[in-house]
N, C-alpha and C positions, 0 to 999 in steps of 0.2 A: 328780577324784578327793577324797574327801572322807575323810579319815584314818579317818576312824569305822568308813568301811567295810572297813577290816584289822583283824586280829587285833592285841589288844593288843601283842605283842610285835613283831610287824612295824609297827605305828602308831609307834611311838618307835625304832626301828632304821631299819628300810628308810624308812621317810617323813622322817628328820631327812636320809637320805643322799639322797633324793631332793630336799628342800629345798635342799641345800646344794649342789649338782652342779648342779642346774636355775637356781638364784640366780649360781653361778659363771661360767655362759654368757655373762650382762648383761655382769658386772662384768668380766672378762676384755675381752670387745669395748669398752667401755669406758673400761679402761686403756690400752687399745693403741693406742686411738682418740688419746687424749692424746697417745701420742709418736707417731702417724705422720711425724711428721720424720724418723726413724729407721726405716728400710722393713723392717729382720733383726725391730726389737722389735713394730715393727706386727704384721707375722705371725707371730711366736713368740706372740704375746698372741691372734691370731687362733687359732691351731691348741693353744693352750688351752683358749678355748671350743668348740674342735671338739671336744676331749681331752673336756671337762666333757657336751658334748651326749653321747657315745657313750659315756659312763659311767651315765648317764640311763636311756637307753633301754637299760645292760641290769640296772639295779635295777628295772626295770619288767619285762624278759623274766624278774628271779627272782621277783617278784610271781607273775606269771601261770602261772611253771611249778610254781611250789608251789601252785597253788592261792588264795594270800593274794588275788590278786585276783580276784573272780569273774568279775564282768562281761566278758567277752572283746569286748565292741564297745567298752566305755569302753577297754580296754586299748589295740585297734586303733585307736583316737581320738588315742589320749594316745602311742604306737609313732609312728603314723603325723606326728601333727603336729611328735616330733620330727627324722624322718627328715627332712621337710621343712625347717626348722629348720638341720641338716645340714646339706644342700642348698645354702642359700642362703650359709651358711658358709665352704664347700668356693669359691662361688661369687665369695664376696668376696678370696677370700684369693687365688684365679687374676689377679684384675681387681687388685688391688694387686701383686702376683707382674709381670704384667704394664705395668702403667702409673701409680705410683706418682706423686702427684700429691699436691702437699701445696698448700693453701689458706693464704695468708697471711692475719692475723689484721690 
């Protein structure tokens, strides 16, 4: 999705929110990985990442519901991609909960 496809107000408000929440997905995974020696903190940051993914999906739904994002196929592609990312993060959380391994540096 390019910002030029959105109405001006949405370009700045929702577009900005989507950028922040989608960047937060990766940032929280990286920060959690940096704390991987501490299982609870690792899981906490992975959970933040999942929440950011959910937030991104909500912003996309809002754009679709208000007809600001007019291309339904584009919405479905983006939303489906974030659904897939969320499922992978959930699996990663489950994996860490079950078999938390710390690699020695």
